[in-house]
Each structure stands twice: as C-alpha cells, then as structure tokens.
RODO-2510 file (C-alpha; in nm, 4 decimals, decimal comma):
residues 387
     n   res          X          Y          Z
     1     x    -1,6098     2,3947     0,3433
     2     x    -1,3072     2,5148     0,5376
     3     x    -1,0004     2,3297     0,6637
     4     x    -0,7313     2,3888     0,9212
     5     x    -0,4007     2,3593     0,7369
     6     x    -0,2281     2,2568     1,0612
     7     x    -0,4447     1,9735     1,1967
     8     x    -0,6360     1,9134     0,8669
     9     x    -0,9756     1,9020     1,0376
    10     x    -1,2772     2,0159     0,8335
    11     x    -1,5365     2,2741     0,9404
    12     x    -1,8381     2,4610     0,8078
    13     x    -1,8034     2,7987     0,6399
    14     x    -1,9263     2,9934     0,9440
    15     x    -1,6130     2,9279     1,1526
    16     x    -1,3014     3,1412     1,1085
    17     x    -1,0627     2,9869     1,3655
    18     x    -0,9830     2,6200     1,4299
    19     x    -1,1171     2,5214     1,7775
    20     x    -0,8338     2,2682     1,8155
    21     x    -0,5209     2,4764     1,7578
    22     x    -0,6459     2,8330     1,7100
    23     x    -0,5185     2,8620     1,3520
    24     x    -0,7116     3,0519     1,0799
    25     x    -0,9322     2,8294     0,8593
    26     x    -0,9025     2,8290     0,4806
    27     x    -1,1642     2,7609     0,2131
    28     x    -1,0722     2,4390     0,0307
    29     x    -1,3474     2,2171    -0,1080
    30     x    -1,6369     2,3959    -0,2731
    31     x    -1,9606     2,3114    -0,0927
    32     x    -2,0872     2,2229     0,2530
    33     x    -1,9396     2,0114     0,5294
    34     x    -2,2158     1,7540     0,4604
    35     x    -2,1919     1,5752     0,1258
    36     x    -2,5211     1,4831    -0,0432
    37     x    -2,6942     1,4543     0,2967
    38     x    -2,5039     1,1270     0,3538
    39     x    -2,1503     1,2021     0,4680
    40     x    -1,9915     1,4520     0,7080
    41     x    -1,6311     1,5459     0,6288
    42     x    -1,4024     1,5087     0,9292
    43     x    -1,0413     1,5647     0,8233
    44     x    -0,8124     1,5552     0,5221
    45     x    -0,5994     1,2399     0,5029
    46     x    -0,3851     1,3198     0,1992
    47     x    -0,3784     1,4320    -0,1599
    48     x    -0,2217     1,3400    -0,4921
    49     x    -0,2443     1,4007    -0,8630
    50     x    -0,5889     1,2412    -0,8917
    51     x    -0,7545     1,4222    -0,6015
    52     x    -0,7838     1,4587    -0,2238
    53     x    -0,8821     1,1945     0,0332
    54     x    -1,0843     1,2781     0,3450
    55     x    -1,1970     1,0831     0,6476
    56     x    -1,5734     1,1242     0,6878
    57     x    -1,8664     0,9861     0,8852
    58     x    -2,1442     0,8033     0,7041
    59     x    -2,4555     0,9394     0,8719
    60     x    -2,7051     0,6552     0,8293
    61     x    -2,4658     0,3705     0,9213
    62     x    -2,2640     0,5733     1,1737
    63     x    -1,9272     0,4502     1,0514
    64     x    -1,6022     0,6074     0,9341
    65     x    -1,5357     0,6077     0,5605
    66     x    -1,2696     0,7495     0,3302
    67     x    -1,3902     0,9802     0,0536
    68     x    -1,1736     1,0546    -0,2479
    69     x    -1,2711     1,3803    -0,4184
    70     x    -1,1387     1,3800    -0,7731
    71     x    -0,9701     1,6818    -0,9255
    72     x    -1,2120     1,8690    -1,1583
    73     x    -1,0035     1,8060    -1,4716
    74     x    -1,0714     1,4312    -1,4489
    75     x    -1,4475     1,4798    -1,4827
    76     x    -1,4546     1,7970    -1,6911
    77     x    -1,7123     1,6856    -1,9494
    78     x    -1,9844     1,4295    -2,0165
    79     x    -1,7431     1,1720    -2,1621
    80     x    -1,5137     1,1994    -1,8628
    81     x    -1,8065     1,1581    -1,6237
    82     x    -1,9177     0,8480    -1,8125
    83     x    -1,5682     0,7005    -1,7901
    84     x    -1,5566     0,7738    -1,4180
    85     x    -1,8893     0,5972    -1,3588
    86     x    -1,7817     0,2949    -1,5615
    87     x    -1,4498     0,2588    -1,3829
    88     x    -1,6030     0,3184    -1,0383
    89     x    -1,8453     0,0337    -1,1051
    90     x    -1,5590    -0,1903    -1,2164
    91     x    -1,3569    -0,1214    -0,9003
    92     x    -1,6641    -0,1724    -0,6804
    93     x    -1,6901    -0,5314    -0,8069
    94     x    -1,3527    -0,6181    -0,6552
    95     x    -1,4409    -0,7943    -0,3291
    96     x    -1,1239    -0,9273    -0,1680
    97     x    -0,9710    -0,9018     0,1823
    98     x    -0,6548    -0,7446     0,0362
    99     x    -0,8384    -0,4782    -0,1689
   100     x    -0,9963    -0,1656    -0,0253
   101     x    -1,3764    -0,1834    -0,0681
   102     x    -1,5766     0,0790    -0,2593
   103     x    -1,9096     0,1659    -0,0928
   104     x    -2,0471     0,4468    -0,3065
   105     x    -1,9676     0,7041    -0,5736
   106     x    -2,1352     1,0002    -0,7330
   107     x    -2,1273     1,3673    -0,8270
   108     x    -2,1897     1,6377    -0,5699
   109     x    -2,4291     1,9251    -0,6294
   110     x    -2,1169     2,1378    -0,6760
   111     x    -2,0045     1,9203    -0,9662
   112     x    -1,7075     1,7248    -0,8299
   113     x    -1,6886     1,3461    -0,8508
   114     x    -1,6222     1,1366    -0,5425
   115     x    -1,5560     0,7767    -0,4375
   116     x    -1,6548     0,6465    -0,0936
   117     x    -1,4285     0,3684     0,0381
   118     x    -1,3746     0,1721     0,3569
   119     x    -1,1680     0,3609     0,6110
   120     x    -0,8524     0,1676     0,6936
   121     x    -0,7252     0,1961     1,0499
   122     x    -0,3598     0,1401     0,9875
   123     x    -0,0572     0,2868     0,8153
   124     x     0,1114     0,2904     0,4764
   125     x     0,3872     0,0488     0,3816
   126     x     0,5810     0,3660     0,2968
   127     x     0,5895     0,4591     0,6678
   128     x     0,7150     0,1141     0,7611
   129     x     0,9932     0,1429     0,5000
   130     x     1,0948     0,4818     0,6371
   131     x     1,1625     0,3239     0,9768
   132     x     1,3152     0,0023     0,8418
   133     x     1,4625     0,0611     0,4924
   134     x     1,5750    -0,3032     0,4686
   135     x     1,3273    -0,5693     0,5796
   136     x     1,3583    -0,9387     0,6514
   137     x     1,3169    -1,1808     0,3604
   138     x     1,0177    -1,3746     0,4948
   139     x     0,8518    -1,0499     0,5962
   140     x     0,8855    -0,9037     0,2444
   141     x     0,7748    -1,2240     0,0731
   142     x     0,4561    -1,2382     0,2825
   143     x     0,3755    -0,8763     0,1970
   144     x     0,4330    -0,9450    -0,1736
   145     x     0,2188    -1,2600    -0,1601
   146     x    -0,0784    -1,0688    -0,0208
   147     x    -0,0379    -0,7967    -0,2853
   148     x    -0,0298    -1,0668    -0,5539
   149     x    -0,3522    -1,2150    -0,4212
   150     x    -0,5168    -0,8719    -0,4537
   151     x    -0,3829    -0,8166    -0,8050
   152     x    -0,4901    -1,1653    -0,9103
   153     x    -0,8503    -1,0817    -0,8175
   154     x    -0,8359    -0,7425    -0,9923
   155     x    -0,6811    -0,8894    -1,3068
   156     x    -0,9478    -1,1617    -1,3157
   157     x    -1,2025    -0,8796    -1,3534
   158     x    -0,9941    -0,7128    -1,6222
   159     x    -0,8730    -0,4321    -1,3937
   160     x    -0,5067    -0,3248    -1,3861
   161     x    -0,3815    -0,1050    -1,1045
   162     x    -0,0930     0,0755    -1,2835
   163     x     0,0425     0,2491    -0,9720
   164     x     0,1742    -0,0145    -0,7299
   165     x     0,4053     0,1629    -0,4830
   166     x     0,4575     0,1827    -0,1032
   167     x     0,2066     0,4674    -0,0670
   168     x    -0,0687     0,2485    -0,2145
   169     x    -0,0146    -0,0486     0,0163
   170     x    -0,1511    -0,0308     0,3700
   171     x    -0,1287    -0,2387     0,6849
   172     x    -0,4677    -0,2802     0,8465
   173     x    -0,4841    -0,3894     1,2099
   174     x    -0,7580    -0,6438     1,2722
   175     x    -0,7739    -0,7377     1,6405
   176     x    -0,4439    -0,9179     1,7017
   177     x    -0,3486    -0,9566     1,3367
   178     x    -0,2759    -0,7367     1,0369
   179     x    -0,3293    -0,7726     0,6657
   180     x    -0,2201    -0,5780     0,3596
   181     x    -0,4647    -0,3649     0,1629
   182     x    -0,4054    -0,2441    -0,1920
   183     x    -0,5585     0,1020    -0,2253
   184     x    -0,6042     0,3746    -0,4859
   185     x    -0,7198     0,2105    -0,8050
   186     x    -0,7585     0,5664    -0,9373
   187     x    -0,5300     0,5001    -1,2355
   188     x    -0,7000     0,1755    -1,3388
   189     x    -0,7141     0,0566    -1,6940
   190     x    -0,9649    -0,1973    -1,8170
   191     x    -0,8294    -0,4940    -2,0121
   192     x    -1,1251    -0,4649    -2,2523
   193     x    -1,0234    -0,1158    -2,3633
   194     x    -0,9831    -0,1086    -2,7385
   195     x    -0,8436     0,2434    -2,7401
   196     x    -0,7282     0,5177    -2,5077
   197     x    -1,0820     0,6596    -2,5105
   198     x    -1,2053     0,4580    -2,2163
   199     x    -0,9413     0,5748    -1,9725
   200     x    -1,0143     0,8070    -1,6883
   201     x    -0,6731     0,9600    -1,7538
   202     x    -0,6057     1,1656    -2,0671
   203     x    -0,4727     0,9969    -2,3832
   204     x    -0,1202     1,1432    -2,3701
   205     x    -0,0708     1,1170    -1,9930
   206     x     0,2195     0,9059    -1,8666
   207     x     0,0412     0,7059    -1,5971
   208     x     0,1966     0,5922    -1,2720
   209     x     0,4941     0,6830    -1,0531
   210     x     0,8300     0,7049    -1,2326
   211     x     1,0283     0,4879    -0,9908
   212     x     0,7810     0,1983    -1,0261
   213     x     0,6861     0,2250    -1,3964
   214     x     0,7296    -0,0730    -1,6244
   215     x     0,9392    -0,0386    -1,9422
   216     x     0,6291    -0,0769    -2,1607
   217     x     0,4607     0,2145    -1,9817
   218     x     0,7753     0,4252    -2,0255
   219     x     0,7760     0,3439    -2,3979
   220     x     0,4061     0,4201    -2,4392
   221     x     0,3321     0,0637    -2,5478
   222     x     0,0231    -0,1434    -2,4785
   223     x     0,0243    -0,2682    -2,1190
   224     x    -0,1374    -0,5642    -1,9491
   225     x    -0,1303    -0,7355    -1,6085
   226     x     0,2430    -0,8037    -1,6340
   227     x     0,3094    -0,4317    -1,5950
   228     x     0,1684    -0,4518    -1,2395
   229     x     0,3965    -0,7504    -1,1733
   230     x     0,7016    -0,5427    -1,2740
   231     x     0,5970    -0,2602    -1,0396
   232     x     0,5514    -0,5070    -0,7539
   233     x     0,8982    -0,6503    -0,8223
   234     x     1,0448    -0,2978    -0,7977
   235     x     0,8762    -0,2593    -0,4589
   236     x     1,0005    -0,5972    -0,3356
   237     x     1,3563    -0,5242    -0,4541
   238     x     1,3467    -0,1933    -0,2652
   239     x     1,2253    -0,3625     0,0546
   240     x     1,5028    -0,6230     0,0420
   241     x     1,7970    -0,4017    -0,0596
   242     x     1,6985    -0,0561     0,0655
   243     x     1,7433     0,0906    -0,2828
   244     x     1,5529     0,1164    -0,6098
   245     x     1,6816    -0,0928    -0,9020
   246     x     1,6125     0,1889    -1,1490
   247     x     1,6890     0,5422    -1,0347
   248     x     1,8312     0,8685    -1,1633
   249     x     1,8681     1,2398    -1,1002
   250     x     1,5552     1,3266    -1,2987
   251     x     1,2486     1,1490    -1,4440
   252     x     1,4095     1,1003    -1,7858
   253     x     1,7050     0,9163    -1,6319
   254     x     1,4672     0,6962    -1,4341
   255     x     1,2683     0,6146    -1,7481
   256     x     1,5870     0,5321    -1,9380
   257     x     1,6950     0,3027    -1,6533
   258     x     1,3637     0,1143    -1,6681
   259     x     1,4093     0,0633    -2,0402
   260     x     1,7817    -0,0244    -2,0521
   261     x     1,9413    -0,0881    -1,7122
   262     x     1,9763    -0,4440    -1,5829
   263     x     1,9436    -0,4319    -1,2004
   264     x     2,2105    -0,5782    -0,9751
   265     x     2,1209    -0,9175    -0,8349
   266     x     1,9796    -0,8894    -0,4808
   267     x     2,2378    -1,1436    -0,3605
   268     x     2,4981    -0,8737    -0,4148
   269     x     2,3434    -0,6996    -0,1132
   270     x     2,1986    -0,9982     0,0788
   271     x     2,4163    -1,3025     0,1433
   272     x     2,1294    -1,5268     0,2576
   273     x     1,9047    -1,4547    -0,0432
   274     x     1,7539    -1,7924    -0,1541
   275     x     1,8226    -1,8674    -0,5201
   276     x     1,4537    -1,9431    -0,5804
   277     x     1,3536    -1,5990    -0,4511
   278     x     1,6281    -1,4208    -0,6443
   279     x     1,5315    -1,5953    -0,9694
   280     x     1,1658    -1,5021    -0,9217
   281     x     1,2481    -1,1397    -0,8436
   282     x     1,4858    -1,0981    -1,1376
   283     x     1,2413    -1,2597    -1,3800
   284     x     0,9645    -1,0242    -1,2611
   285     x     1,2044    -0,7331    -1,3306
   286     x     1,2732    -0,8470    -1,6864
   287     x     1,2362    -0,5742    -1,9507
   288     x     1,0405    -0,8155    -2,1695
   289     x     0,6919    -0,8907    -2,0274
   290     x     0,7048    -1,2366    -2,1878
   291     x     0,9914    -1,3326    -1,9552
   292     x     0,8113    -1,2315    -1,6360
   293     x     0,5617    -1,4432    -1,4405
   294     x     0,2605    -1,4335    -1,6699
   295     x     0,0043    -1,3670    -1,3988
   296     x    -0,0201    -1,2433    -1,0414
   297     x    -0,1657    -1,5817    -0,9482
   298     x     0,1452    -1,7555    -1,0819
   299     x     0,3689    -1,5220    -0,8824
   300     x     0,1577    -1,5708    -0,5676
   301     x     0,2060    -1,9483    -0,5955
   302     x     0,5818    -1,9062    -0,6274
   303     x     0,5908    -1,6769    -0,3244
   304     x     0,3809    -1,9251    -0,1238
   305     x     0,6295    -2,1987    -0,2131
   306     x     0,9156    -1,9805    -0,0885
   307     x     0,7284    -1,9152     0,2382
   308     x     0,6919    -2,2906     0,2853
   309     x     1,0692    -2,3226     0,2434
   310     x     1,1195    -2,0557     0,5105
   311     x     0,8809    -2,2404     0,7431
   312     x     1,0785    -2,5645     0,7030
   313     x     1,3980    -2,3828     0,7932
   314     x     1,2653    -2,2530     1,1259
   315     x     1,1391    -2,5913     1,2508
   316     x     0,7731    -2,4939     1,2688
   317     x     0,7962    -2,2148     1,5273
   318     x     0,4589    -2,1322     1,6812
   319     x     0,3403    -1,7879     1,5600
   320     x     0,2741    -1,5233     1,8247
   321     x    -0,0191    -1,3030     1,7325
   322     x    -0,1577    -1,1377     2,0457
   323     x     0,0048    -0,8592     2,2439
   324     x    -0,0197    -1,0649     2,5623
   325     x     0,1567    -1,3584     2,3990
   326     x     0,4104    -1,1227     2,2441
   327     x     0,5072    -0,9947     2,5894
   328     x     0,5421    -1,3491     2,7287
   329     x     0,7037    -1,5102     2,4256
   330     x     1,0545    -1,5705     2,5514
   331     x     1,0273    -1,9501     2,5676
   332     x     0,8752    -1,9702     2,2182
   333     x     1,1644    -1,8081     2,0352
   334     x     1,4627    -1,9157     2,2478
   335     x     1,5796    -2,1843     2,0074
   336     x     1,8944    -2,2673     1,8197
   337     x     1,7542    -2,0907     1,5139
   338     x     1,7329    -1,7482     1,6801
   339     x     2,0588    -1,5686     1,7534
   340     x     2,1468    -1,5130     2,1178
   341     x     2,1845    -1,1346     2,0688
   342     x     1,8246    -1,1240     1,9410
   343     x     1,6989    -1,3245     2,2398
   344     x     1,8930    -1,1002     2,4778
   345     x     1,7553    -0,7821     2,3174
   346     x     1,3990    -0,9157     2,3233
   347     x     1,4275    -1,0054     2,6915
   348     x     1,5603    -0,6592     2,7679
   349     x     1,2748    -0,4868     2,5840
   350     x     1,0102    -0,7142     2,7357
   351     x     1,1373    -0,6352     3,0880
   352     x     1,1152    -0,2638     3,0091
   353     x     0,7557    -0,3094     2,8890
   354     x     0,6574    -0,4999     3,2009
   355     x     0,7742    -0,1983     3,4032
   356     x     0,6068     0,0560     3,1741
   357     x     0,3476    -0,0954     2,9324
   358     x     0,2771     0,2484     2,7820
   359     x     0,6315     0,3027     2,6549
   360     x     0,5543     0,2843     2,2813
   361     x     0,9209     0,3102     2,1851
   362     x     0,9702    -0,0404     2,3264
   363     x     0,7088    -0,1792     2,0855
   364     x     0,9108    -0,0290     1,8028
   365     x     1,2220    -0,2069     1,9291
   366     x     1,0277    -0,5342     1,9507
   367     x     0,9111    -0,4890     1,5923
   368     x     1,2720    -0,4443     1,4808
   369     x     1,3771    -0,7664     1,6515
   370     x     1,0863    -0,9715     1,5176
   371     x     1,1316    -0,8313     1,1678
   372     x     1,5028    -0,9216     1,1809
   373     x     1,4387    -1,2853     1,2777
   374     x     1,1519    -1,3349     1,0343
   375     x     0,8376    -1,3277     1,2495
   376     x     0,6112    -1,1481     1,0024
   377     x     0,2830    -1,1134     1,1907
   378     x     0,4549    -1,0353     1,5188
   379     x     0,6572    -0,7529     1,3632
   380     x     0,3432    -0,6000     1,2121
   381     x     0,1620    -0,6306     1,5455
   382     x     0,4410    -0,4582     1,7362
   383     x     0,4784    -0,1877     1,4737
   384     x     0,1038    -0,1265     1,4800
   385     x     0,1177    -0,0830     1,8573
   386     x     0,3997     0,1679     1,8198
   387     x     0,2389     0,3679     1,5375
***
C-alpha cells in the first residue's frame, strides 16, 4: 500500500502520483489497499508508539471505521500474539457511550495485528485545549465526569487505561449534542494479571505519557485503577489552570515532580474555584493512592454533586442544544447571572452570523463566550461547527 505524505490518503501499489495534490506516493504499510477482503484503507489519521491509525471503509456494512495497525514489535512472537488477542477481547467487552467501540481484530496475511474501531466524527480534547488553554469550571467538570463514567465501566471489567491524556479524549458530535469518548486502550493492563507476563507491553517498558503518569508508575510499583484517577486529575488541573502540575525540562525531571512535588492549589490561579472542587482535585493528585478517590465511580459522583451546585447557582437556565436555538438564544441568557459584556459580545456575533451563516470564525467566537459563562453543551456545539 502507498500513501501521500501530504494529504495522507491511501492508494494501491500501481499508482505513483497522488491524484489529489500531485505529490509522489510512498510505500508505507506492507500489503494491499484492501485488508482481509473486509476493509478498504482510506487515509491515515495519526500514529504513535503503539502503531498507526487509519480511516477505512467496511465493505459489507458500508460504513467508516478506524483501524489501528500495531507496530510489529508488539506482536513479534506467539506469546505476544496471544496477549494481543486476550486484551483485544477484553476491550471489546466494554460497551459504554463514553468508550470507543471495538468491532473486530485480527492478523493480516502480511503478519501485522490490527484493531477495528468505530470511527468518531469529531476532534480531540487536545485541539480544544490548544484554542482555549483555560476552560470554564463547569465545562471541565462535565468533561471529567464523562471520562469517569467511562473509566468506571472499564475498571468494573478489570481493565485499566494507563494513558489518560488530551489526545485520548475525543468530542463526538451527535446531531445537536456532543459527548466525550475515551479512546486508545492500547496500553491496557488487566487487574487479574499476576505478573508482567500478560501485558501487551514489554516487562521493562515505562508505560504511559510522562506528563500524566502517576507516581506509582514512575516508581515501577504495582498499579491499579487509582493510577487512572491521578492521570485524569492531571488533565483536569491542566484544563482549569492552563499548566501542568508536574513538569520539567526533561522526562527525568517530570518523573521526579510526580514523585515529590506538591502541586499549587488551583485557587492560586482561579479565584472562583469552589472549595469542594479544589479538595476533590487535590485529593486525586495525592502521591499516595490510598488518599485519592478509591474508584472512578466515587469520583464521578463527586463531580455530579459539583455540577448540581453549579446548576443551583445559575437559577436553572434552559440549555441550548441546537444550532437554530443557539442563533436565537439572546433572551435565554440575558439574565443577571450573565455579565453584560458577554451578552453584548454574543449579540454582536449572532448578528454577524445572521448576515453570513457560513462564517465559521463566528462559531468559534460563540464557543468562547459560551465556554466562559459555563454553557457546556452549547460551547461544544459551537466549537464543533467551527472545527
């Protein structure tokens, strides 16, 4: 199979030039454009340490899917292949609206292992954080709650994610609403493992992303579900403050910070940080797993309680979920709880959109305003329109 390294589209071996942009094609994945007579590769979506992800078409069902092709070193021998099959089956059992679904897995005739997943029409949380490094409190809490719901389901089946980070959280647009999806369980660890032998990763590999690793992972100690909770707390701290609680000039400094450094309280950066939210976040960042929330379900309940508090403080505003309502929402948000500058800016943007509905930059401005005043679903909707 060949790829265009400019537009990332995939083609058969017979072509030499990309029909889209005229660039030379390069050989990438060994084998044909059609995988096992079931899937047709379309374009490369991204790649990481575990492998490369492609968008493809499932021939028999005529739908888009995402296919993750694992790097050869992860399935180099019979034991590795067995581990891959076992873990693929474990992930496939996770049926939850906030977890990406696994449809199929196998080994191609050319020897590489692959996972077939639902194709998510959306964008990564990482991209959202690039545009808005500091997000509203209610917005961040709702994102964290949905991630907790996903982790709670995974943990109930004995599956730990071990790589929670912005790149592995996606917004999916569903009609006039959006939900979060936790993706890439490629570094999973089963709770029932009695030794390192059952891991897909190698025994001496430091697993995860340095900025989001728990202290117990950094120390090479036994990990459980509370390690995922620590990683989620790092993500939430970053969304609220615009900075990571544990950072450094190189990986060793970052690891040392996870083990020793006590993060600054978020209220140092955010005046309106509720004490209940700050206490939950700081406990989830505790170096000792015994002092963190003991389960994702427990943390989800705490986050739900905080969302209820937010709802009481805004006098039960009516949510706006459709684009049509969003454009005619002036009377629904003009209340004493929304600052006059925000109302003025929203009116200005809405008038611009009425003149030119295709001006996507205005949707981005709307998303900024809604995110600032705490309308979670509306901000996601506007951002999705602008993306």
